[in-house]
C-alpha positions in Angstrom: 1.2 -89.1 -48.7 0.4 -87.2 -51.9 -2.0 -85.0 -49.9 0.8 -84.2 -47.4 3.1 -83.3 -50.3 0.5 -80.9 -51.6 0.1 -79.4 -48.1 3.8 -78.9 -47.6 4.2 -77.4 -51.1 1.4 -75.0 -50.2 3.2 -74.0 -47.0 6.4 -73.2 -49.0 4.5 -71.1 -51.4 2.8 -69.2 -48.5 6.2 -68.6 -46.7 7.9 -67.4 -49.8 5.0 -65.0 -50.6 5.3 -63.5 -47.1 9.1 -63.2 -47.3 8.8 -61.5 -50.7 6.6 -58.7 -49.2 8.5 -58.6 -45.8 11.9 -60.3 -45.7 12.2 -59.8 -41.9 8.7 -61.0 -41.1 9.6 -64.5 -39.8 12.7 -63.3 -38.0 10.6 -60.7 -36.1 7.8 -63.2 -35.5 10.1 -65.8 -34.0 11.5 -63.3 -31.4 8.2 -62.8 -29.6 4.4 -62.8 -29.8 2.3 -59.9 -28.6 -1.3 -60.6 -29.5 -4.1 -58.2 -28.4 -6.8 -60.8 -28.9 -7.6 -64.3 -27.6 -10.2 -66.2 -29.7 -12.3 -69.1 -28.4 -14.0 -70.4 -31.5 -15.5 -73.5 -33.1 -13.3 -76.3 -34.6 -15.4 -76.1 -37.8 -12.9 -76.0 -40.7 -15.0 -73.2 -42.4 -14.3 -70.8 -39.6 -10.5 -69.9 -39.7 -10.1 -67.3 -37.0 -7.1 -65.2 -38.2 -8.1 -65.3 -41.9 -11.7 -64.2 -41.4 -10.5 -61.3 -39.2 -7.7 -60.3 -41.6 -5.1 -60.6 -38.9 -1.5 -61.8 -39.4 0.3 -64.6 -37.6 1.2 -63.4 -34.1 -1.8 -61.1 -33.7 -4.3 -63.6 -32.2 -4.0 -66.3 -29.6 -6.4 -69.1 -30.5 -8.3 -71.9 -28.8 -10.9 -73.9 -30.8 -13.3 -76.7 -29.8 -16.6 -78.2 -31.0 -19.3 -75.6 -30.5 -17.0 -73.0 -29.0 -17.6 -74.0 -25.4 -15.9 -72.6 -22.2 -16.4 -75.3 -19.6 -15.0 -74.7 -16.1 -13.5 -78.2 -15.9 -11.8 -78.0 -19.3 -8.2 -77.5 -18.4 -7.1 -77.3 -22.0 -9.2 -74.1 -22.6 -8.5 -72.8 -19.1 -4.7 -73.2 -19.7 -4.9 -71.3 -23.0 -7.0 -68.6 -21.3 -4.6 -68.3 -18.4 -1.6 -67.9 -20.6 -3.3 -65.4 -22.8 -4.5 -63.2 -19.9 -1.7 -63.6 -17.4 1.4 -64.0 -19.6 0.5 -62.4 -23.0 -1.7 -59.7 -21.4 -4.3 -59.8 -24.2 -6.8 -56.9 -24.1 -9.7 -58.9 -25.6 -11.1 -62.4 -25.2 -13.5 -63.1 -28.0 -16.0 -66.0 -28.0 -17.1 -66.6 -31.6 -19.7 -69.0 -32.7 -21.2 -69.5 -36.2 -24.7 -70.0 -37.6 -25.8 -73.5 -38.5 -23.2 -75.0 -36.2 -23.1 -78.8 -36.5 -22.3 -79.3 -32.8 -25.1 -77.0 -31.7 -27.5 -78.7 -34.1 -26.6 -82.2 -32.8 -27.3 -81.0 -29.3 -30.6 -79.4 -30.2 -31.7 -82.6 -32.0 -30.4 -84.8 -29.2 -28.4 -86.9 -31.8 -26.3 -89.7 -30.5 -22.8 -89.5 -32.1 -20.6 -91.2 -29.4 -18.1 -89.6 -27.0 -18.9 -86.1 -28.1 -22.5 -86.5 -26.8 -21.0 -85.8 -23.3 -19.4 -82.6 -24.5 -22.6 -81.4 -26.1 -24.5 -81.8 -22.9 -23.3 -78.3 -22.1 -25.1 -77.0 -25.1 -28.2 -78.8 -23.9 -27.8 -76.9 -20.7 -28.1 -73.7 -22.7 -31.3 -75.1 -24.3 -32.8 -75.7 -20.9 -31.9 -72.2 -19.7 -33.7 -70.6 -22.7 -36.4 -73.2 -23.3 -39.3 -70.8 -23.4 -37.6 -68.5 -25.9 -36.5 -71.3 -28.2 -39.8 -73.2 -28.1 -41.6 -70.0 -29.3 -39.6 -70.1 -32.6 -41.4 -72.3 -35.0 -38.9 -72.4 -37.8 -36.2 -75.0 -37.1 -33.4 -73.1 -38.9 -34.2 -69.9 -37.0 -34.4 -71.8 -33.7 -31.0 -73.3 -34.4 -29.4 -70.0 -35.3 -30.9 -68.3 -32.2 -29.4 -71.2 -30.1 -26.0 -70.6 -31.7 -26.3 -66.9 -30.5 -27.4 -67.9 -27.0 -24.6 -70.4 -26.8 -22.1 -67.7 -27.5 -23.6 -65.4 -24.9 -23.5 -68.2 -22.3 -19.9 -68.9 -23.0 -19.0 -65.2 -22.7 -20.5 -65.4 -19.2 -18.6 -68.5 -18.4 -15.3 -66.9 -19.5 -16.1 -63.9 -17.3 -16.9 -66.1 -14.3 -13.6 -67.9 -14.5 -11.0 -67.3 -11.8 -8.6 -66.2 -14.5 -10.7 -63.3 -15.7 -11.9 -62.5 -12.2 -8.4 -62.2 -10.9 -7.3 -60.1 -13.8 -10.1 -57.6 -13.1 -9.3 -57.6 -9.4 -5.8 -56.5 -10.1 -7.0 -53.8 -12.4 -6.1 -55.4 -15.7 -7.9 -53.9 -18.7 -9.6 -56.9 -20.2 -12.9 -57.2 -22.2 -14.8 -60.4 -23.0 -16.8 -60.1 -26.3 -19.3 -62.3 -28.1 -19.4 -62.5 -31.9 -21.0 -64.8 -34.4 -20.0 -65.7 -37.9 -22.1 -66.3 -41.0 -20.4 -68.9 -43.2 -22.6 -67.9 -46.1 -21.3 -64.4 -46.5 -18.1 -64.4 -44.5 -19.2 -61.7 -42.1 -18.9 -61.4 -38.3 -21.8 -60.0 -36.3 -21.4 -58.4 -32.9 -23.9 -59.9 -30.4 -23.7 -56.8 -28.2 -22.4 -58.6 -25.2 -19.2 -57.1 -23.8 -18.1 -57.6 -20.2 -15.2 -55.5 -18.7 -15.9 -55.9 -14.9 -17.7 -57.9 -12.3 -20.5 -55.3 -12.2 -21.0 -55.6 -15.9 -21.0 -59.4 -15.5 -23.8 -59.2 -13.0 -25.9 -57.0 -15.4 -25.2 -59.2 -18.4 -26.0 -62.4 -16.5 -29.4 -60.9 -15.4 -30.2 -59.8 -18.9 -29.3 -63.1 -20.4 -31.6 -65.0 -18.1 -34.6 -62.6 -18.6 
């Protein structure tokens, strides 16, 4: 309970600090949310989406799971995506992974951790799709970090293939799907240079990712 008291005290300090700088901030925030971004990131506690991007509450709609996966049978992620795209009308969907990801590492090493092994099978699918490239990397740390990048790229493709994004493009909605990766060691985001805004760009990106 002492830990919760400390957490609640921290919340009060945070709220008071914001109200000191902007007395109407919470009144305005409670009236509506109009984020431009949706973030699909890893659950890792070291990767706080809004803080590392310098955004304020209300500016980003967030979904996080282990290894930042977009799986077409995951109705949790799909529901968040559908609300962000269809209701909030976000302009950008960002898939963000991070280097030295524990979930990706567990999948690469085929570790047996329990229920989560079933979830991480999807990362192992990424490994099989890029087996020749990954096997050519001798250093284990470099191989892991390249897999973290490839996993983000595959999830960008998965987001773009979803009926939610496809339907948005078909009705002319301006929507871009990006892939980023975060380096915990220096706090910086890196653009993986995968950005998909249409079905034609999806086809090109998919072909490039498989080559």
